[in-house]
N, CA, C and O atoms as a GROMACS GRO file, in nm:
protein
  544
    1MET      N    1  -2.415  -0.150  -0.166
    1MET     CA    2  -2.316  -0.054  -0.127
    1MET      C    3  -2.299   0.045  -0.241
    1MET      O    4  -2.282   0.006  -0.356
    2GLU      N    5  -2.304   0.174  -0.209
    2GLU     CA    6  -2.291   0.277  -0.311
    2GLU      C    7  -2.154   0.341  -0.300
    2GLU      O    8  -2.110   0.374  -0.190
    3ILE      N    9  -2.087   0.359  -0.411
    3ILE     CA   10  -1.953   0.414  -0.416
    3ILE      C   11  -1.953   0.537  -0.504
    3ILE      O   12  -2.013   0.537  -0.611
    4SER      N   13  -1.885   0.645  -0.456
    4SER     CA   14  -1.868   0.764  -0.538
    4SER      C   15  -1.741   0.752  -0.618
    4SER      O   16  -1.636   0.716  -0.564
    5THR      N   17  -1.749   0.780  -0.746
    5THR     CA   18  -1.631   0.778  -0.830
    5THR      C   19  -1.564   0.914  -0.825
    5THR      O   20  -1.621   1.009  -0.770
    6ARG      N   21  -1.446   0.925  -0.882
    6ARG     CA   22  -1.372   1.051  -0.882
    6ARG      C   23  -1.450   1.164  -0.947
    6ARG      O   24  -1.437   1.280  -0.907
    7ASP      N   25  -1.528   1.132  -1.047
    7ASP     CA   26  -1.603   1.237  -1.116
    7ASP      C   27  -1.737   1.266  -1.050
    7ASP      O   28  -1.820   1.338  -1.106
    8GLY      N   29  -1.760   1.209  -0.930
    8GLY     CA   30  -1.880   1.238  -0.855
    8GLY      C   31  -2.000   1.150  -0.884
    8GLY      O   32  -2.103   1.164  -0.819
    9GLN      N   33  -1.989   1.060  -0.981
    9GLN     CA   34  -2.099   0.970  -1.012
    9GLN      C   35  -2.111   0.864  -0.904
    9GLN      O   36  -2.012   0.822  -0.845
   10LYS      N   37  -2.232   0.822  -0.880
   10LYS     CA   38  -2.258   0.716  -0.783
   10LYS      C   39  -2.267   0.583  -0.857
   10LYS      O   40  -2.336   0.571  -0.958
   11LYS      N   41  -2.198   0.485  -0.804
   11LYS     CA   42  -2.204   0.352  -0.860
   11LYS      C   43  -2.224   0.253  -0.746
   11LYS      O   44  -2.168   0.272  -0.638
   12SER      N   45  -2.300   0.152  -0.769
   12SER     CA   46  -2.323   0.053  -0.666
   12SER      C   47  -2.214  -0.051  -0.662
   12SER      O   48  -2.201  -0.124  -0.563
   13GLU      N   49  -2.134  -0.061  -0.766
   13GLU     CA   50  -2.026  -0.158  -0.770
   13GLU      C   51  -1.928  -0.119  -0.878
   13GLU      O   52  -1.958  -0.040  -0.967
   14ILE      N   53  -1.810  -0.177  -0.869
   14ILE     CA   54  -1.707  -0.155  -0.970
   14ILE      C   55  -1.694  -0.285  -1.049
   14ILE      O   56  -1.688  -0.393  -0.990
   15THR      N   57  -1.689  -0.274  -1.180
   15THR     CA   58  -1.678  -0.392  -1.263
   15THR      C   59  -1.533  -0.413  -1.303
   15THR      O   60  -1.469  -0.322  -1.355
   16ALA      N   61  -1.481  -0.532  -1.278
   16ALA     CA   62  -1.343  -0.566  -1.312
   16ALA      C   63  -1.330  -0.587  -1.462
   16ALA      O   64  -1.430  -0.599  -1.534
   17ASN      N   65  -1.206  -0.592  -1.509
   17ASN     CA   66  -1.179  -0.609  -1.653
   17ASN      C   67  -1.240  -0.736  -1.709
   17ASN      O   68  -1.278  -0.740  -1.826
   18LEU      N   69  -1.249  -0.839  -1.628
   18LEU     CA   70  -1.296  -0.967  -1.679
   18LEU      C   71  -1.448  -0.980  -1.673
   18LEU      O   72  -1.502  -1.088  -1.700
   19GLY      N   73  -1.517  -0.874  -1.640
   19GLY     CA   74  -1.662  -0.878  -1.636
   19GLY      C   75  -1.719  -0.923  -1.502
   19GLY      O   76  -1.841  -0.926  -1.486
   20ASP      N   77  -1.634  -0.957  -1.407
   20ASP     CA   78  -1.681  -0.995  -1.274
   20ASP      C   79  -1.714  -0.870  -1.195
   20ASP      O   80  -1.657  -0.764  -1.219
   21THR      N   81  -1.805  -0.883  -1.103
   21THR     CA   82  -1.839  -0.771  -1.017
   21THR      C   83  -1.745  -0.772  -0.897
   21THR      O   84  -1.724  -0.876  -0.835
   22PHE      N   85  -1.689  -0.657  -0.865
   22PHE     CA   86  -1.593  -0.646  -0.756
   22PHE      C   87  -1.622  -0.520  -0.675
   22PHE      O   88  -1.640  -0.413  -0.732
   23ILE      N   89  -1.627  -0.533  -0.546
   23ILE     CA   90  -1.646  -0.419  -0.458
   23ILE      C   91  -1.518  -0.399  -0.378
   23ILE      O   92  -1.469  -0.492  -0.314
   24MET      N   93  -1.464  -0.276  -0.383
   24MET     CA   94  -1.339  -0.246  -0.315
   24MET      C   95  -1.348  -0.285  -0.168
   24MET      O   96  -1.445  -0.253  -0.100
   25GLY      N   97  -1.246  -0.354  -0.120
   25GLY     CA   98  -1.239  -0.393   0.020
   25GLY      C   99  -1.315  -0.519   0.053
   25GLY      O  100  -1.312  -0.564   0.168
   26SER      N  101  -1.384  -0.577  -0.044
   26SER     CA  102  -1.469  -0.692  -0.016
   26SER      C  103  -1.389  -0.816   0.022
   26SER      O  104  -1.443  -0.908   0.084
   27GLN      N  105  -1.261  -0.821  -0.016
   27GLN     CA  106  -1.180  -0.938   0.016
   27GLN      C  107  -1.120  -0.931   0.156
   27GLN      O  108  -1.059  -1.027   0.202
   28LEU      N  109  -1.138  -0.819   0.224
   28LEU     CA  110  -1.078  -0.799   0.356
   28LEU      C  111  -1.178  -0.826   0.466
   28LEU      O  112  -1.298  -0.800   0.452
   29ASN      N  113  -1.127  -0.880   0.578
   29ASN     CA  114  -1.216  -0.888   0.694
   29ASN      C  115  -1.228  -0.749   0.755
   29ASN      O  116  -1.152  -0.658   0.720
   30THR      N  117  -1.320  -0.732   0.845
   30THR     CA  118  -1.349  -0.600   0.904
   30THR      C  119  -1.228  -0.538   0.971
   30THR      O  120  -1.203  -0.418   0.956
   31TYR      N  121  -1.151  -0.618   1.044
   31TYR     CA  122  -1.035  -0.565   1.115
   31TYR      C  123  -0.928  -0.514   1.020
   31TYR      O  124  -0.867  -0.410   1.044
   32LEU      N  125  -0.904  -0.586   0.912
   32LEU     CA  126  -0.805  -0.542   0.816
   32LEU      C  127  -0.851  -0.417   0.742
   32LEU      O  128  -0.770  -0.328   0.716
   33GLN      N  129  -0.978  -0.409   0.707
   33GLN     CA  130  -1.031  -0.291   0.640
   33GLN      C  131  -1.022  -0.169   0.731
   33GLN      O  132  -0.984  -0.060   0.686
   34GLU      N  133  -1.056  -0.186   0.858
   34GLU     CA  134  -1.047  -0.075   0.953
   34GLU      C  135  -0.902  -0.031   0.973
   34GLU      O  136  -0.874   0.088   0.987
   35CYS      N  137  -0.810  -0.127   0.974
   35CYS     CA  138  -0.668  -0.095   0.987
   35CYS      C  139  -0.620  -0.016   0.866
   35CYS      O  140  -0.550   0.084   0.882
   36LEU      N  141  -0.656  -0.060   0.748
   36LEU     CA  142  -0.618   0.009   0.626
   36LEU      C  143  -0.666   0.155   0.630
   36LEU      O  144  -0.590   0.247   0.600
   37GLU      N  145  -0.790   0.174   0.666
   37GLU     CA  146  -0.847   0.310   0.672
   37GLU      C  147  -0.780   0.394   0.781
   37GLU      O  148  -0.753   0.513   0.760
   38ALA      N  149  -0.753   0.334   0.896
   38ALA     CA  150  -0.686   0.406   1.006
   38ALA      C  151  -0.544   0.445   0.965
   38ALA      O  152  -0.497   0.554   0.996
   39CYS      N  153  -0.476   0.355   0.895
   39CYS     CA  154  -0.340   0.384   0.848
   39CYS      C  155  -0.342   0.500   0.748
   39CYS      O  156  -0.254   0.587   0.753
   40ASN      N  157  -0.438   0.503   0.660
   40ASN     CA  158  -0.447   0.613   0.564
   40ASN      C  159  -0.473   0.746   0.634
   40ASN      O  160  -0.415   0.848   0.597
   41ARG      N  161  -0.558   0.745   0.736
   41ARG     CA  162  -0.583   0.868   0.814
   41ARG      C  163  -0.455   0.911   0.886
   41ARG      O  164  -0.425   1.030   0.896
   42CYS      N  165  -0.382   0.814   0.936
   42CYS     CA  166  -0.260   0.843   1.011
   42CYS      C  167  -0.151   0.901   0.920
   42CYS      O  168  -0.079   0.992   0.960
   43VAL      N  169  -0.139   0.849   0.800
   43VAL     CA  170  -0.043   0.903   0.704
   43VAL      C  171  -0.072   1.052   0.683
   43VAL      O  172   0.019   1.134   0.686
   44GLN      N  173  -0.198   1.083   0.661
   44GLN     CA  174  -0.235   1.223   0.638
   44GLN      C  175  -0.206   1.309   0.761
   44GLN      O  176  -0.150   1.417   0.749
   45ALA      N  177  -0.244   1.261   0.878
   45ALA     CA  178  -0.224   1.338   1.001
   45ALA      C  179  -0.075   1.363   1.028
   45ALA      O  180  -0.036   1.474   1.062
   46CYS      N  181   0.006   1.260   1.010
   46CYS     CA  182   0.150   1.274   1.036
   46CYS      C  183   0.215   1.369   0.936
   46CYS      O  184   0.299   1.451   0.974
   47ASN      N  185   0.175   1.359   0.810
   47ASN     CA  186   0.232   1.449   0.711
   47ASN      C  187   0.190   1.594   0.734
   47ASN      O  188   0.271   1.686   0.717
   48GLU      N  189   0.066   1.616   0.773
   48GLU     CA  190   0.020   1.752   0.802
   48GLU      C  191   0.089   1.806   0.928
   48GLU      O  192   0.129   1.922   0.932
   49CYS      N  193   0.102   1.722   1.028
   49CYS     CA  194   0.168   1.764   1.152
   49CYS      C  195   0.316   1.794   1.125
   49CYS      O  196   0.371   1.890   1.178
   50PHE      N  197   0.379   1.711   1.044
   50PHE     CA  198   0.519   1.735   1.007
   50PHE      C  199   0.535   1.873   0.944
   50PHE      O  200   0.630   1.945   0.973
   51ASP      N  201   0.442   1.908   0.858
   51ASP     CA  202   0.447   2.038   0.792
   51ASP      C  203   0.439   2.152   0.894
   51ASP      O  204   0.508   2.252   0.880
   52VAL      N  205   0.355   2.136   0.996
   52VAL     CA  206   0.341   2.238   1.101
   52VAL      C  207   0.469   2.245   1.184
   52VAL      O  208   0.517   2.355   1.215
   53CYS      N  209   0.524   2.129   1.220
   53CYS     CA  210   0.644   2.125   1.304
   53CYS      C  211   0.771   2.160   1.228
   53CYS      O  212   0.876   2.177   1.288
   54CYS      N  213   0.761   2.169   1.098
   54CYS     CA  214   0.878   2.191   1.014
   54CYS      C  215   0.906   2.340   0.991
   54CYS      O  216   0.992   2.374   0.909
   55GLN      N  217   0.837   2.427   1.060
   55GLN     CA  218   0.861   2.570   1.046
   55GLN      C  219   1.004   2.600   1.095
   55GLN      O  220   1.048   2.542   1.194
   56PRO      N  221   1.075   2.689   1.028
   56PRO     CA  222   1.215   2.716   1.063
   56PRO      C  223   1.237   2.750   1.210
   56PRO      O  224   1.340   2.714   1.266
   57SER      N  225   1.144   2.818   1.272
   57SER     CA  226   1.159   2.857   1.412
   57SER      C  227   1.144   2.739   1.508
   57SER      O  228   1.182   2.749   1.624
   58GLN      N  229   1.088   2.629   1.461
   58GLN     CA  230   1.061   2.515   1.548
   58GLN      C  231   1.146   2.392   1.516
   58GLN      O  232   1.135   2.292   1.586
   59GLN      N  233   1.229   2.398   1.415
   59GLN     CA  234   1.298   2.278   1.369
   59GLN      C  235   1.385   2.213   1.477
   59GLN      O  236   1.381   2.091   1.493
   60GLU      N  237   1.461   2.291   1.549
   60GLU     CA  238   1.549   2.232   1.650
   60GLU      C  239   1.469   2.173   1.765
   60GLU      O  240   1.500   2.064   1.814
   61GLU      N  241   1.368   2.244   1.808
   61GLU     CA  242   1.286   2.201   1.921
   61GLU      C  243   1.211   2.070   1.890
   61GLU      O  244   1.191   1.988   1.980
   62PHE      N  245   1.169   2.052   1.766
   62PHE     CA  246   1.088   1.936   1.730
   62PHE      C  247   1.161   1.835   1.641
   62PHE      O  248   1.097   1.759   1.569
   63ALA      N  249   1.293   1.833   1.645
   63ALA     CA  250   1.370   1.744   1.557
   63ALA      C  251   1.332   1.598   1.579
   63ALA      O  252   1.312   1.525   1.481
   64ASN      N  253   1.324   1.553   1.702
   64ASN     CA  254   1.288   1.413   1.729
   64ASN      C  255   1.145   1.384   1.690
   64ASN      O  256   1.114   1.275   1.640
   65CYS      N  257   1.057   1.479   1.711
   65CYS     CA  258   0.916   1.463   1.674
   65CYS      C  259   0.905   1.448   1.522
   65CYS      O  260   0.829   1.365   1.473
   66GLN      N  261   0.980   1.528   1.449
   66GLN     CA  262   0.976   1.522   1.304
   66GLN      C  263   1.020   1.385   1.252
   66GLN      O  264   0.963   1.333   1.156
   67LYS      N  265   1.119   1.327   1.316
   67LYS     CA  266   1.168   1.195   1.272
   67LYS      C  267   1.062   1.088   1.293
   67LYS      O  268   1.038   1.006   1.204
   68ILE      N  269   0.998   1.087   1.410
   68ILE     CA  270   0.897   0.984   1.436
   68ILE      C  271   0.773   1.006   1.350
   68ILE      O  272   0.708   0.910   1.311
   69LEU      N  273   0.741   1.131   1.320
   69LEU     CA  274   0.628   1.158   1.229
   69LEU      C  275   0.654   1.096   1.093
   69LEU      O  276   0.564   1.036   1.034
   70ARG      N  277   0.775   1.110   1.042
   70ARG     CA  278   0.809   1.053   0.911
   70ARG      C  279   0.805   0.900   0.916
   70ARG      O  280   0.752   0.835   0.826
   71ASP      N  281   0.863   0.844   1.024
   71ASP     CA  282   0.861   0.698   1.039
   71ASP      C  283   0.718   0.646   1.046
   71ASP      O  284   0.686   0.545   0.983
   72CYS      N  285   0.635   0.714   1.120
   72CYS     CA  286   0.497   0.672   1.138
   72CYS      C  287   0.421   0.679   1.006
   72CYS      O  288   0.350   0.585   0.969
   73ALA      N  289   0.435   0.789   0.935
   73ALA     CA  290   0.367   0.803   0.805
   73ALA      C  291   0.414   0.695   0.708
   73ALA      O  292   0.332   0.637   0.636
   74ASP      N  293   0.543   0.668   0.706
   74ASP     CA  294   0.596   0.569   0.613
   74ASP      C  295   0.548   0.428   0.645
   74ASP      O  296   0.508   0.355   0.554
   75ILE      N  297   0.550   0.388   0.772
   75ILE     CA  298   0.508   0.250   0.803
   75ILE      C  299   0.357   0.236   0.787
   75ILE      O  300   0.310   0.128   0.749
   76CYS      N  301   0.281   0.340   0.815
   76CYS     CA  302   0.136   0.334   0.793
   76CYS      C  303   0.104   0.318   0.645
   76CYS      O  304   0.015   0.242   0.608
   77ALA      N  305   0.178   0.389   0.561
   77ALA     CA  306   0.157   0.376   0.416
   77ALA      C  307   0.191   0.234   0.371
   77ALA      O  308   0.121   0.177   0.287
   78LEU      N  309   0.297   0.177   0.427
   78LEU     CA  310   0.336   0.041   0.391
   78LEU      C  311   0.228  -0.059   0.435
   78LEU      O  312   0.192  -0.148   0.358
   79VAL      N  313   0.178  -0.046   0.556
   79VAL     CA  314   0.074  -0.137   0.605
   79VAL      C  315  -0.049  -0.128   0.516
   79VAL      O  316  -0.108  -0.230   0.481
   80SER      N  317  -0.089  -0.008   0.480
   80SER     CA  318  -0.205   0.011   0.394
   80SER      C  319  -0.186  -0.062   0.262
   80SER      O  320  -0.277  -0.130   0.214
   81GLN      N  321  -0.068  -0.050   0.203
   81GLN     CA  322  -0.040  -0.117   0.077
   81GLN      C  323  -0.038  -0.269   0.093
   81GLN      O  324  -0.092  -0.341   0.009
   82LEU      N  325   0.022  -0.318   0.200
   82LEU     CA  326   0.030  -0.462   0.222
   82LEU      C  327  -0.109  -0.523   0.242
   82LEU      O  328  -0.138  -0.631   0.191
   83ILE      N  329  -0.193  -0.453   0.317
   83ILE     CA  330  -0.329  -0.503   0.339
   83ILE      C  331  -0.406  -0.503   0.207
   83ILE      O  332  -0.475  -0.600   0.175
   84ALA      N  333  -0.394  -0.395   0.130
   84ALA     CA  334  -0.469  -0.383   0.005
   84ALA      C  335  -0.434  -0.494  -0.093
   84ALA      O  336  -0.519  -0.540  -0.169
   85ARG      N  337  -0.309  -0.537  -0.092
   85ARG     CA  338  -0.271  -0.644  -0.184
   85ARG      C  339  -0.269  -0.782  -0.119
   85ARG      O  340  -0.218  -0.879  -0.176
   86ASN      N  341  -0.326  -0.790   0.003
   86ASN     CA  342  -0.343  -0.916   0.074
   86ASN      C  343  -0.210  -0.988   0.096
   86ASN      O  344  -0.200  -1.110   0.078
   87SER      N  345  -0.109  -0.912   0.135
   87SER     CA  346   0.023  -0.967   0.159
   87SER      C  347   0.024  -1.057   0.283
   87SER      O  348  -0.046  -1.030   0.380
   88VAL      N  349   0.103  -1.162   0.277
   88VAL     CA  350   0.117  -1.250   0.394
   88VAL      C  351   0.189  -1.179   0.507
   88VAL      O  352   0.184  -1.225   0.621
   89ASN      N  353   0.256  -1.068   0.479
   89ASN     CA  354   0.331  -0.993   0.580
   89ASN      C  355   0.251  -0.879   0.643
   89ASN      O  356   0.302  -0.812   0.733
   90ALA      N  357   0.130  -0.857   0.599
   90ALA     CA  358   0.051  -0.742   0.646
   90ALA      C  359   0.033  -0.742   0.797
   90ALA      O  360   0.052  -0.638   0.861
   91LYS      N  361  -0.004  -0.854   0.854
   91LYS     CA  362  -0.029  -0.858   0.999
   91LYS      C  363   0.099  -0.839   1.079
   91LYS      O  364   0.097  -0.773   1.183
   92LEU      N  365   0.208  -0.894   1.032
   92LEU     CA  366   0.337  -0.877   1.101
   92LEU      C  367   0.378  -0.730   1.103
   92LEU      O  368   0.414  -0.677   1.208
   93ILE      N  369   0.371  -0.665   0.988
   93ILE     CA  370   0.411  -0.525   0.979
   93ILE      C  371   0.312  -0.437   1.055
   93ILE      O  372   0.350  -0.333   1.110
   94ALA      N  373   0.184  -0.477   1.060
   94ALA     CA  374   0.085  -0.401   1.137
   94ALA      C  375   0.121  -0.401   1.286
   94ALA      O  376   0.096  -0.302   1.355
   95SER      N  377   0.180  -0.510   1.335
   95SER     CA  378   0.219  -0.513   1.476
   95SER      C  379   0.333  -0.414   1.502
   95SER      O  380   0.334  -0.347   1.606
   96PHE      N  381   0.428  -0.403   1.409
   96PHE     CA  382   0.534  -0.302   1.422
   96PHE      C  383   0.475  -0.162   1.412
   96PHE      O  384   0.515  -0.071   1.485
   97CYS      N  385   0.382  -0.146   1.323
   97CYS     CA  386   0.316  -0.017   1.302
   97CYS      C  387   0.249   0.032   1.430
   97CYS      O  388   0.255   0.150   1.463
   98ALA      N  389   0.185  -0.059   1.501
   98ALA     CA  390   0.118  -0.021   1.627
   98ALA      C  391   0.217   0.040   1.725
   98ALA      O  392   0.187   0.141   1.789
   99ASN      N  393   0.335  -0.018   1.736
   99ASN     CA  394   0.437   0.034   1.827
   99ASN      C  395   0.488   0.170   1.784
   99ASN      O  396   0.511   0.258   1.867
  100ILE      N  397   0.508   0.188   1.654
  100ILE     CA  398   0.556   0.317   1.603
  100ILE      C  399   0.448   0.424   1.618
  100ILE      O  400   0.479   0.539   1.650
  101CYS      N  401   0.323   0.388   1.596
  101CYS     CA  402   0.212   0.483   1.615
  101CYS      C  403   0.204   0.526   1.762
  101CYS      O  404   0.178   0.643   1.791
  102ASP      N  405   0.224   0.432   1.854
  102ASP     CA  406   0.225   0.467   1.997
  102ASP      C  407   0.336   0.567   2.028
  102ASP      O  408   0.314   0.665   2.099
  103ALA      N  409   0.455   0.541   1.974
  103ALA     CA  410   0.568   0.631   1.997
  103ALA      C  411   0.542   0.769   1.938
  103ALA      O  412   0.577   0.871   1.998
  104CYS      N  413   0.481   0.773   1.822
  104CYS     CA  414   0.448   0.900   1.758
  104CYS      C  415   0.344   0.976   1.840
  104CYS      O  416   0.354   1.097   1.857
  105ALA      N  417   0.244   0.904   1.890
  105ALA     CA  418   0.141   0.968   1.973
  105ALA      C  419   0.204   1.030   2.098
  105ALA      O  420   0.170   1.142   2.135
  106LYS      N  421   0.296   0.959   2.160
  106LYS     CA  422   0.363   1.012   2.280
  106LYS      C  423   0.443   1.137   2.249
  106LYS      O  424   0.443   1.232   2.327
  107ALA      N  425   0.511   1.137   2.135
  107ALA     CA  426   0.590   1.254   2.095
  107ALA      C  427   0.499   1.372   2.066
  107ALA      O  428   0.528   1.485   2.106
  108CYS      N  429   0.389   1.347   1.997
  108CYS     CA  430   0.297   1.456   1.961
  108CYS      C  431   0.222   1.511   2.083
  108CYS      O  432   0.189   1.629   2.087
  109GLU      N  433   0.197   1.427   2.182
  109GLU     CA  434   0.127   1.472   2.302
  109GLU      C  435   0.205   1.580   2.377
  109GLU      O  436   0.146   1.662   2.447
  110LYS      N  437   0.336   1.580   2.361
  110LYS     CA  438   0.420   1.677   2.432
  110LYS      C  439   0.403   1.818   2.378
  110LYS      O  440   0.431   1.915   2.448
  111CYS      N  441   0.358   1.829   2.256
  111CYS     CA  442   0.337   1.959   2.193
  111CYS      C  443   0.194   2.006   2.222
  111CYS      O  444   0.100   1.926   2.218
  112GLN      N  445   0.177   2.131   2.250
  112GLN     CA  446   0.045   2.184   2.281
  112GLN      C  447  -0.031   2.233   2.158
  112GLN      O  448  -0.146   2.276   2.169
  113ASP      N  449   0.033   2.228   2.042
  113ASP     CA  450  -0.032   2.270   1.919
  113ASP      C  451  -0.152   2.180   1.890
  113ASP      O  452  -0.144   2.058   1.908
  114ASP      N  453  -0.262   2.239   1.844
  114ASP     CA  454  -0.384   2.161   1.814
  114ASP      C  455  -0.358   2.052   1.711
  114ASP      O  456  -0.410   1.942   1.722
  115CYS      N  457  -0.276   2.084   1.610
  115CYS     CA  458  -0.244   1.987   1.506
  115CYS      C  459  -0.176   1.865   1.567
  115CYS      O  460  -0.208   1.751   1.532
  116CYS      N  461  -0.082   1.887   1.656
  116CYS     CA  462  -0.008   1.777   1.718
  116CYS      C  463  -0.099   1.695   1.810
  116CYS      O  464  -0.087   1.572   1.815
  117GLN      N  465  -0.189   1.761   1.881
  117GLN     CA  466  -0.281   1.690   1.968
  117GLN      C  467  -0.375   1.600   1.886
  117GLN      O  468  -0.404   1.487   1.925
  118LYS      N  469  -0.423   1.652   1.773
  118LYS     CA  470  -0.509   1.572   1.685
  118LYS      C  471  -0.431   1.457   1.624
  118LYS      O  472  -0.483   1.346   1.612
  119CYS      N  473  -0.307   1.481   1.587
  119CYS     CA  474  -0.223   1.376   1.531
  119CYS      C  475  -0.203   1.265   1.635
  119CYS      O  476  -0.209   1.147   1.600
  120ALA      N  477  -0.179   1.302   1.759
  120ALA     CA  478  -0.161   1.203   1.866
  120ALA      C  479  -0.285   1.115   1.879
  120ALA      O  480  -0.274   0.993   1.894
  121GLU      N  481  -0.401   1.176   1.873
  121GLU     CA  482  -0.527   1.102   1.882
  121GLU      C  483  -0.542   1.003   1.765
  121GLU      O  484  -0.579   0.888   1.784
  122ILE      N  485  -0.512   1.050   1.645
  122ILE     CA  486  -0.524   0.964   1.526
  122ILE      C  487  -0.421   0.852   1.531
  122ILE      O  488  -0.450   0.739   1.491
  123CYS      N  489  -0.301   0.880   1.580
  123CYS     CA  490  -0.198   0.777   1.592
  123CYS      C  491  -0.241   0.669   1.692
  123CYS      O  492  -0.219   0.551   1.668
  124ARG      N  493  -0.302   0.710   1.803
  124ARG     CA  494  -0.352   0.611   1.900
  124ARG      C  495  -0.461   0.524   1.840
  124ARG      O  496  -0.464   0.403   1.861
  125GLN      N  497  -0.551   0.585   1.764
  125GLN     CA  498  -0.657   0.508   1.698
  125GLN      C  499  -0.596   0.410   1.598
  125GLN      O  500  -0.642   0.295   1.588
  126CYS      N  501  -0.496   0.453   1.526
  126CYS     CA  502  -0.430   0.366   1.429
  126CYS      C  503  -0.360   0.250   1.499
  126CYS      O  504  -0.367   0.136   1.454
  127ALA      N  505  -0.292   0.279   1.609
  127ALA     CA  506  -0.224   0.174   1.685
  127ALA      C  507  -0.324   0.068   1.730
  127ALA      O  508  -0.298  -0.052   1.721
  128ASP      N  509  -0.439   0.112   1.779
  128ASP     CA  510  -0.543   0.018   1.822
  128ASP      C  511  -0.594  -0.067   1.705
  128ASP      O  512  -0.611  -0.188   1.718
  129ALA      N  513  -0.617  -0.002   1.591
  129ALA     CA  514  -0.665  -0.074   1.473
  129ALA      C  515  -0.561  -0.174   1.424
  129ALA      O  516  -0.596  -0.284   1.381
  130CYS      N  517  -0.435  -0.137   1.429
  130CYS     CA  518  -0.328  -0.228   1.387
  130CYS      C  519  -0.320  -0.349   1.479
  130CYS      O  520  -0.298  -0.462   1.434
  131ARG      N  521  -0.336  -0.326   1.608
  131ARG     CA  522  -0.333  -0.439   1.704
  131ARG      C  523  -0.450  -0.534   1.678
  131ARG      O  524  -0.434  -0.656   1.683
  132GLU      N  525  -0.567  -0.477   1.651
  132GLU     CA  526  -0.684  -0.561   1.619
  132GLU      C  527  -0.658  -0.642   1.491
  132GLU      O  528  -0.692  -0.760   1.485
  133ALA      N  529  -0.598  -0.579   1.392
  133ALA     CA  530  -0.574  -0.646   1.264
  133ALA      C  531  -0.469  -0.756   1.275
  133ALA      O  532  -0.483  -0.862   1.214
  134CYS      N  533  -0.366  -0.732   1.351
  134CYS     CA  534  -0.258  -0.832   1.356
  134CYS      C  535  -0.297  -0.952   1.441
  134CYS      O  536  -0.228  -1.055   1.439
  135CYS      N  537  -0.404  -0.941   1.514
  135CYS     CA  538  -0.450  -1.052   1.600
  135CYS      C  539  -0.573  -1.122   1.545
  135CYS      O  540  -0.620  -1.220   1.603
  136CYS      N  541  -0.626  -1.074   1.433
  136CYS     CA  542  -0.750  -1.133   1.380
  136CYS      C  543  -0.724  -1.260   1.302
  136CYS      O  544  -0.818  -1.322   1.251
   0.00000   0.00000   0.00000
């Protein structure tokens, strides 16, 4: 497996402080890794969509949408962190995350803006990934 570092160098593995070889994500099963990645994409999508919906002319119209976008981004970030540190609570919180992602997708679907439509799609994908992870 080849990994790009921040400075653009290619490395086949990351070496831990103790001299052991460690590959990021290697301790996770496929479902948890996919959930972590989906949650990270969802955080970005929700935050970008929030920025679009936060224009002064749209604030009143999208007030409820803005709230669920923030909730969705926050719980996705939490799930990502819990999975990364192999928390015993990761699967439980992922199940809650799936429900919040579904609610966010429904709210975003109501808006015809391209950003909101893309956010809804990413939220649905994240909800599916969270359901897979919490049942694995």
